[in-house]
N, C-alpha and C positions, 0 to 999 in steps of 0.2 A: 503494498499500499505505501503509496505517496501524496505529502500533502500541496500540491503542484499549485507554485505561485504565482499573486500575474506578473501579467507576461512573457509567461512562457508557453510555447506554444505544444500542446498531447500528440507530440512526434518526437523523434532521437531525434530527425534532423533539423537541421534551424533551415530556419527562410529568410533570404535580405537579408533584413535587420532584424526581424523574429529568430529571440534563439528557440533554441528546440530542446528537448530534457537532459539531451547528449550534455547540456553547458553546468548543468547541476553536481557534474561530480559522481554522478551516482557510482561504484560496484554493483557493475549487474551482469549478465549473461547475454552473450550474443541475441539470442532467439527470446528473448522480452517482449511480448507489442501491448499497451494501451490496451484498455476494454471500455471503451465507448470513449469516448473526448470533452475534452472541456474548452470553450478557447481560450483564448489565450489573456484575452482581459477577465475571466471568470480567475478562480481558486481551489481549491480542495483534495478536498480524496478522488484517487483514481488511483486505480486496479494494473498493474504489470503482473499478467500471467506469459506462458510458456508457452499453459497445457490449450490451446487451438478448441479445443472442444468447448471448454469453458465457456471461452471466450466466444466461439459461435451465441454459449445457450445462452448466454450473461446481456446480448447485444438486442438478441431475436422479439422485436415487440411482442407477439407471440409470448411470451412468459411470462411481462407483464415486467418487470424487477425491479423495486420501487429507488428514488432517487429521488434525495429532501434534496432539500436547495432555502438557503439563508439568502435572503436578499433582501437588500438595501432601496429604497426605491424615495423618489421626492414627491412630499407632497404627504395628504394625512389620509389614509384608507375609506372612508368610507361602509357601509354592512355590502352595499349595493356593489361594489367596485369585486366585494372578497365572493362573492355568492358567483359573479361574472367570473373570474379567475377556475374559478372551479367546478364549472359548467364546461363543457363542450363549448372551444370558441371557432371560430374562420381565422387564420393565420397564413399567411405569405409564407412561402421558403423554396428561392431559387424561381421566382418564375410562376411556382406551381401552388392553389387553393389547397390547405392542409384545414380538416378537423382535428383539431386537440383528441384526447381522450379526458373525463372528468379527471381531476387532479385535487387533491386536498389543501384547503386554501387558509390560514389562519392570521395577525397581528401578532408578530411574539410584540406580550409583552413588560418584555426587560431586556435590556443591551443585549446581544451574543458577547458572551465570554470569547476573541475572538485578538488575533496577531495585530498588530496594525496591520494598516496595506503601506509596502514602497513604491508608486508615488501615493502615501495620499486623498480619499477623497473630496472630490472642493466642497466651501462649504461658506455655502450662504449663511449671512444668517437671517432674512428674509424669509426664505426660503423650506420649509421645513421639511423632516424624514422618518420614514418608520419603515420598521424592520417586517419583514414577511415572512414563514416558513408559507414555501409551495413543496410538495410530495408527485409527481408524474413518476409516473409506468413507460413514458417512450423518452426516445430524445431529439429531435429533430431541429434542423440548427438554429442555435440560438433561440429553440422554445420560448425559455421563460422570458428575454430580452425582453421578446417580440408579444404577446402574453401583460408581461404588466402595461406597456407601450402599449395597450390594444386598451386598455381602461383609464388611462389615460394615465401612469403611475410610474414615468421611467424608470428603468435602472439605473442607479444608483453605484451601485460594490454587490459580484452574488456569485457564491461561494459554496457550495454541492460539500456539501457536513454527512448523506448517507447514501448508506448503498449497500439494500437490501434492510438487512437490520442493524449493519456494520454502523454508528458512529462514531465524527471524527474524533471524538470528547472522551471518548471510551481511549485512541489511539497512543494519546500523550508523544505526539511529533508536530512538529514547528512548520511551514514555508519552506519545500526545500530538501523537507527532509524526506527520509525511507522508511522500513522496513519491514523486516518478512513478516504474514500472517500465522498467527497460531490454526493450526485444523479448527476449532472451533472458532473462530473470529474470520475465518474462509465460507464458513460452512455456514454460515450468518446473512456475510456479505451474498450467498447465495442466496437465500431465503426469498418471497412473496412478500 
C-alpha cells in the first residue's frame, strides 16, 4: 500500500514535468503495478501488486469494490447537494456521457486528520470550505471532481482514504511512503 502524494502520477514512468511513482525512491520489484488510478492532483492510498488476477478483480466494476474519498470542497453543502451526490448522476467523461452508480455521501463534521498538502490548498477568507466523505463503487476519470462540480461544490483537495474495508488511518504511513499489507489487511482491501 502506498500513500500517493499530491503531484505524482499513478504510474511508475514520469511524463514531461509530471513525476511518476519511480521518483519516490521505493524499493519494489519491477513486476509491481498500481491497482487503479489517482489523478496527479489527488492523494491517498494506492494498492500496488504483482498479482494480476487480483488487480483485474479489484478494477472490474462488476465486483463493486468500495473506494472512500474525503473531499474538501468550496462552499457550504446543502442537504439537497448531498442527496444529489448520492443519487446516480450524468457526467461527461472524455466526451462520453456516463450515469454514475449510487454513492454514499455525507458531510464530515470534524476536520479530517491529514498531513498538510504540499503545496497547500489556496485559502480565501471570504469563501467557506467543507469536507465531505464520498464512497463510490466505480472509478471513472476524475469522477469525484466531476460529481462535486455538477452540484456546485468545486473540489479543492481529494484524498482516497479507503479501499474495500481498509482505511488510511489504520495503515500508519505518510505521503510518499509504502508498506506491505498483512494477509488480514489485504483481505480487508478485497472486501466489498
